[in-house]
N, C-alpha and C positions, 0 to 999 in steps of 0.2 A: 371658135364657139366652145372651146374646152372649159371656159370659166362660167358656164351657165349654172346658176344656183336654183335650188328649189326655194319655195317660200319658207319652209321649215329651216333650211340651212341659213337663209338670210336672217331670220329672226334670231336664230341661235347665235350667229356671229355678232349681230348687233347687241344682243344681251351681254355677251362676254366683253365687247368693247366698252359698253356703258359701265359695267361693273368694275372693269380694270381702270378706266380713266377717271371715274367719279365714284370711288369706293365709299367715301363718307363726306357729306356736305352738311352745312348749316343753312337753313332756309326759313324765311319768315313769310307769312301770308295769312289770308283770311279763310276760315273754314266755311265750306258749303257742302250740301248734299251729304251731311253726316248721317251714318247709319251704324247700328250694332245688331247684327243677327244673333240667333241663339248660340252660335259658336263662340261668342264673346269677342270676336275680332272687331276692330273699328275700320270702317271704310269711309273715305271722305275725299273732298277735292280742295286743294289749296290754290288760291287765286289772288291776283292783284287786279289793278284796273285795266291790264292789257292782256293777261294770259292766265292759264290755269293748268294744273297737273293733278292726275289721280294719285291717291296715296292710300296705304293700308298700314295699320298698326296691330300686330297680333296680340292675342290675349296675354301672353307672358310678359310682354313689354308694357301694354297699357295698364296693367295692374299696378305699376309703379307711379302712375300719374296721379297727383293729389287733387285734381279738379275734374269737373265734368265738361268736356268740350261741347260748345254750342255753335250753331250756324251763325256766321257773322263775327265770331271771335278771332282776334289777331293772336297768332301763336308763333313761337320759335321752335323749330324741330331740327333734330339731327337724324339724317336718313341716308340710306344708300340708294343709288339709282339703278334700276333694273328694267327689264322688258318682259311683259306678259306675252309669251310666245304664241299661245293659241289665237289671240286677237291682234297681235302686233302693236299693242299699246304699251308705251313706256310709262312707268309709274315709280313711286317712291315707297320704300319700306322704312317706316319710321321707327327709330330706336328710342328716342326720348322726345318729350313735348313739355313746353312750359309757356306761360303767358308771354307775349312778345315784349312787354315793357321790361319786366324784371329779367326775363330770359336773355335779352340782349346785353343788359348790364352785367348779368352773371357770366356771360361768355367773355365780355371784355375784361371782367375781373379775373377770370381764370387765365386769359391770355397774358395780361399784365403781370399776374403773379408768377407765371412760368418764366417770363422774360426777366423779371428782376431777380428771381431765384438763380437763373443761369448766370447773371452778372455778379452774383455773390452778395447782394444787398441783405440777404437774410442770414448770412453765415454768422455763427456765434462769435467768432474771433473779431469781427468788426464792431460788435456792440460794446458800448461804454458801460463800465461798472457803476451801479448805484452806490453812492457813499453810505457808509454805515450810520453815521450821524449827520443828518441834514440840518444845516443852520438857516438856509434861505431857499424857498421853493418858488418857482414861477408857474403861473397857471395861464395857459393859452386856451381861451374859450370865449364864448359870447358873454359880454358883460351883463346881459339881461336874462340869461338862461338859468334854469333851475339847477343845472349841474354846478355852476359857480357857487351858489348858495350852499349846496350839499357839501362841497369841498371845504368851504370856509367854516361851516358849522362843525364838521368833524375835526378839522385842524385846531379850532378854538377849544373844543372839548378835550381832545387828547393831548395837545402840546401847545399851550398858549404862548410859549416863548418862541415858537417857530415863526420867522418872518415870511410874509407872503407878498409877492409882486404879481399883479394882474396885468396880462398882456391881452387886451380885448381884440377880438378878431371875428370875422364872419365864419360861421360853421355850416352854412347851407347855401346852395346856389352856385352858379357858374363863377361868380367873382370870389367865392370863398377859397378856391384853390390857390390863387395867387396871393390872397390876403394871408392865408395860413403860412405859406412859404416865406413871405416877407416878414411876418411876425417871428417866425423861428430864427431867421437871419438877424433880426433886430435884437432878440434876446441873447444871441451869441455875441453880437457886437458889443452890447452893454456888459456882458459877462459878470453879472451880479448875482447869479443863482447857482446853487449846487445841483439842482435837478429841475426839469420842466415837466409839467403835466399837460398833455394835449388831449382835450376831450370835449364831449358834449353829451346830451341826453339821447335817449333812444329815438328811433324813427325808421322809416322804410329804407330800402336799399337806395332809392333815388335821393332821399334826404341826407343819407350818409355818404353819398358818392364823392364828395370833395376829398374825403380821406382815402379814397381809392385811386387818386390821380398820381401819375408818375412824378409830377413836379413836387408834390408834397412828400412822396417817398424819398426823393433825392435830398430834399431839404432836411428830413430827419436823419438820413444816412450821413450827411456832411456836418451835422451839428456836433460841436465839441462838447456841449453839455448833454449828459444822458437824458433821454426823453422817455417818459412813461405814457403809453397810449391807453386812454380810457374813453373809448368811443362807444356810445350806445349801451345796450344791455349785455348781459353775459353771453347771450346767443349770437350777438352781432359780431362779425369778424371782418376786419378791413385790412387793406394793404399796410396801413400805418402800424397795425399790430405786429406784423411780421418784421418790419424794419426797426421798430423802436427797441430800446434796450430792455424794456419790460412791458408786458401787457397786463392791464388791470381789467377785470370784468366790467366794472362800472367806475364812474368818477369818484363815487364814495369809497370804493375799494382802493383806488389809487391814493386817496388822502390817508387811509388807514395804513397803507404800505409804507409810506415815507414818514409818518408822524410817530413820535415816541410816546407811548402811554406813560404818563407821569406816575400813576400808581404802580405800574409794572416796574418802572425804573427804580422807584423807592423800594419795592420788594426785593429787586435784585441787589440794590445797595445794602439793604439789611442782611441779605444772605451772604454777600461778600464780607461784610463787617463781622458776621458770626464766624465765617471761615478764618478770617485774620485772627480773631480772638482765640479760636481753637489752636491755630498754628503757633501763636505766641505762647499759649499755655504749654503746648507740647515742648517748644524750644526751652522755655523757662524750666520745666521739670527736668529735661535732659541736662541742662547746664547745672542745675542745682545738684542733681545726682552725681555729675562728674566732679563738682566742687567737693562734695562729701568724700568721694573716693580719694581726691588729692589730699584732703585733710588726714584721712586714715593712713595714706601712704607716708605723709610727712611725719605723723606721730610715730609710725613704725620705724622710720629711718632717722629719728632725732638722735644726736650724740648721747644724750642722757639715757635714752632707751637702749642704745648700743652698749653703753657701759654696764647697764643692768644685765643685759644678756650675757656679756663677758663674765661678769661676776657670778652669775648663775652657773656658767660653764666651769669656772674655776672651783666653785663649791662642789660641783659634780665630780671634777677631776680629783679634788682633795679626798672626797668620799671614796672614789675608786682606788686611790693610792692607799688609803688606810686599810681598805678591804684587802688589797693585794699584799700589804705588809703583814696583816693578820694571817692571811692564808699562808704566806711564806714562812712566818714564824711557827704556825701550826704544823706545816709540813716538816720543818726542821726538827721540831720537837718530836714528831712522830718518828722521824729518822733516828733521833737520839735514843728514843725508846727501843726501836728495833735493834740498834747497835748494842745498847745495854743488854738487851735480851740475848743477842748473839754472844756478847762478851761473857755473860754469866754462864753460858753453855760451853765455853771454850777453856781448854787447859793447855799448857801449864799456866801457873800464876804469872810468870814473866810476860807471857803474851797478853795476859789480862792487864797488866800494868802498862805495857806499851800501848795497848789499845785505849786504855783510859787516858794515857798521856795525849795520844792523838785526838781523842775525843775532846779533851780539854782545849787543845789547840784549835781544833775545828770550831768549838763553841766560842772561843774568844774571837777568832776571825769572823765568825758569823755575827757575833754581837757587834764587832767593830764595823763590819759592812752594813749592818742594819742601822747602826747609829749614823754612819756616814751618809747612807742613803736618806735617812730621815732628815738629816741636817740639810742635804742638798734640796730635798723637796721643800723644806721650810724656807730655805733661801730663795728658791725659785718662786714660791708662793709670795714671799715678800717683794721680790722683784716685779712680779705681775701686778701686785697691789700698788706698788709705787708708780709703775708705768701708767696704770689706769687713773691713778690719782693725779698725775701730771697732765692728763688729757693729751695723748700723743697725736691726735688728729691734725692739728695745725702744723706740727713738725713734719708729719708724713706728707701733708699737702705741699709744704714748701719744698721738700725733697723732690716730689713729683714735678713741681713747676720748674725747678732747676734742671731736672732731667729732660723735660720737654724743651726747655730753652737750648740746652746743648744739642738736642736732636734737630731743632730748627736751624741752629748755626751750621751743623753738619750738612743738612739738606740744602741750605742756601749755597754753601761751598760746592757741593756736588753739582747743583744746577748750573752754577757759574762755570765750573770746570767743563761740564758736558756741553754747554753753549759755546765755550771757547773752542773745544775740539770740533764741534759741528761747523763753526764759522771757518776754521782752518780747512776743514774738508771741503766746504762749499767753495772757498776761494781756489782751492786746488782744482776742483772740477771746472770752475769757470775758466781758469787758465788753460786747462786741457781742451775745453770746448772751443775757446777762442783760437787755439792753435789748429784745431781741425776745421774751422769755418772756411767755406769756399771763398768768402771775401778776403780772408787772410792770405789764401793761396794766390789770389789775383794780385795782391800787393807785391808778390815776389816775381811778377812778370808773366805769370800764366794767364790764360784766357779760357772762356767757355763759349762753345759754338753750338747753336741750336738751329734746327730746320724751321720751316714756316709753321708747322703744326706744333712747335714747342718741344720736340724731342731732342735729347742730347745727341750730338754728333761725335761718335767715337771712332768711326771708320768710314771709308769711301764706298762700302758695299752697296748701300741703298741711295747713294748720291747720284743726282742726274745733272747733266749740263743744262745751264740756263736757270737752275733752281736758285732761289734767294735764300741766303743764310744770314744769321745774326750772331755777331761775336761780341760777348760781354767782356769788357776790360775793367781795370780797377775803377776808372772813372769814364763813363760813357759807353756807347755801343757803336758797332760798325756793321752796317747792312751792306752785303756784297752779293754778287751773282757769280755762280760757278761757270768758269770758261772751260777749264780742263782740270783733270786730277789724275794722279798716278796711283 
């Protein structure tokens, strides 16, 4: 009798069991006995044709519900199961509530979305890239829907050159799911479009449900042609939007995304043409400036210009030479004056005469040297003049060419000699290497013995009886087994 429980203990245990086993559940049923006291909480009963259960939804939770519950209304709720211990009645604590029709579909939508996301169908790396310039577009939609007309009107207005192929399909109802998947497969089999637009106009969640089916999601995922999902209005979101390469808010927006605005293309072309013209003008100005620089350099380095420069240098040298001679003559004259002054102040007369004689000799020698120097300078000036008149540039060029030819012959001879020496050295090394080759040693009657693991056998220290060894001869190998060794 040790397991006797009180009613309080029983209800407490049952409440904890219910909350642990059924923490969160989804439940659909009909509302009855709905009431809302001044506290703001909702109290109601959920029932079907065979059973019922009490439920409560607190004020903080029911404030998020966007409709007013009524008796007889079918709803879908997410709730936790618990037990009201004072009365022993189990009840539901509702977390969220929505009308049963769309609520069930929304639950199925979230479950399928989570499943496909876990399988990687929504990953960006699996999505095909939309071509930059589309030449042919396929439209998968109802042939009688307004969405098709919107797409065609926008494509005709923005890009009349764009080819359009219509793949008619059902876009609503149970049969639409298979029809959409088959149409996507057909478009891929024909492979005549650069991109596909899958869409329809707006509608309720039930109307758009065929675009939330797993079959359609896998058809989009396995399509080799990139697909743009354009289902419903901007606020409508489907599974197809997550799997497709690109989602457009509306069918019209999808047409604008893939079509090229002819006016914008013309504007871009004019902009690019202007950039090309600017680039051409810049290159032309650069090349023209460079050409002018080359002309200036050519004029500065022309032989006639060089001769003129040399003539100016000769004139400058002649002028400096004349100035040097004048200064030298002036200095000598000053020296003579000083000597004469000193001579006039010296005695006896004999010294004066000797000094005069020396001065006369010095003067003669000086005049002779001056004349000789002047003659040499004149001859040198004539020689410079004759050399520049004969234009020595071709002669110097020929001398340089002969010099470079001799250098080329010497270089060729040195290369040939160096190559011969290196060949002789290489042959000597090859002969030495061949003499040291193990195979060469084998030809003289020697052999190489290895153990089973490929190690060279040089002694019997690590050799065991019964071990197999391999002996390499000049030709062939001998595999033997050790019987005994000394």
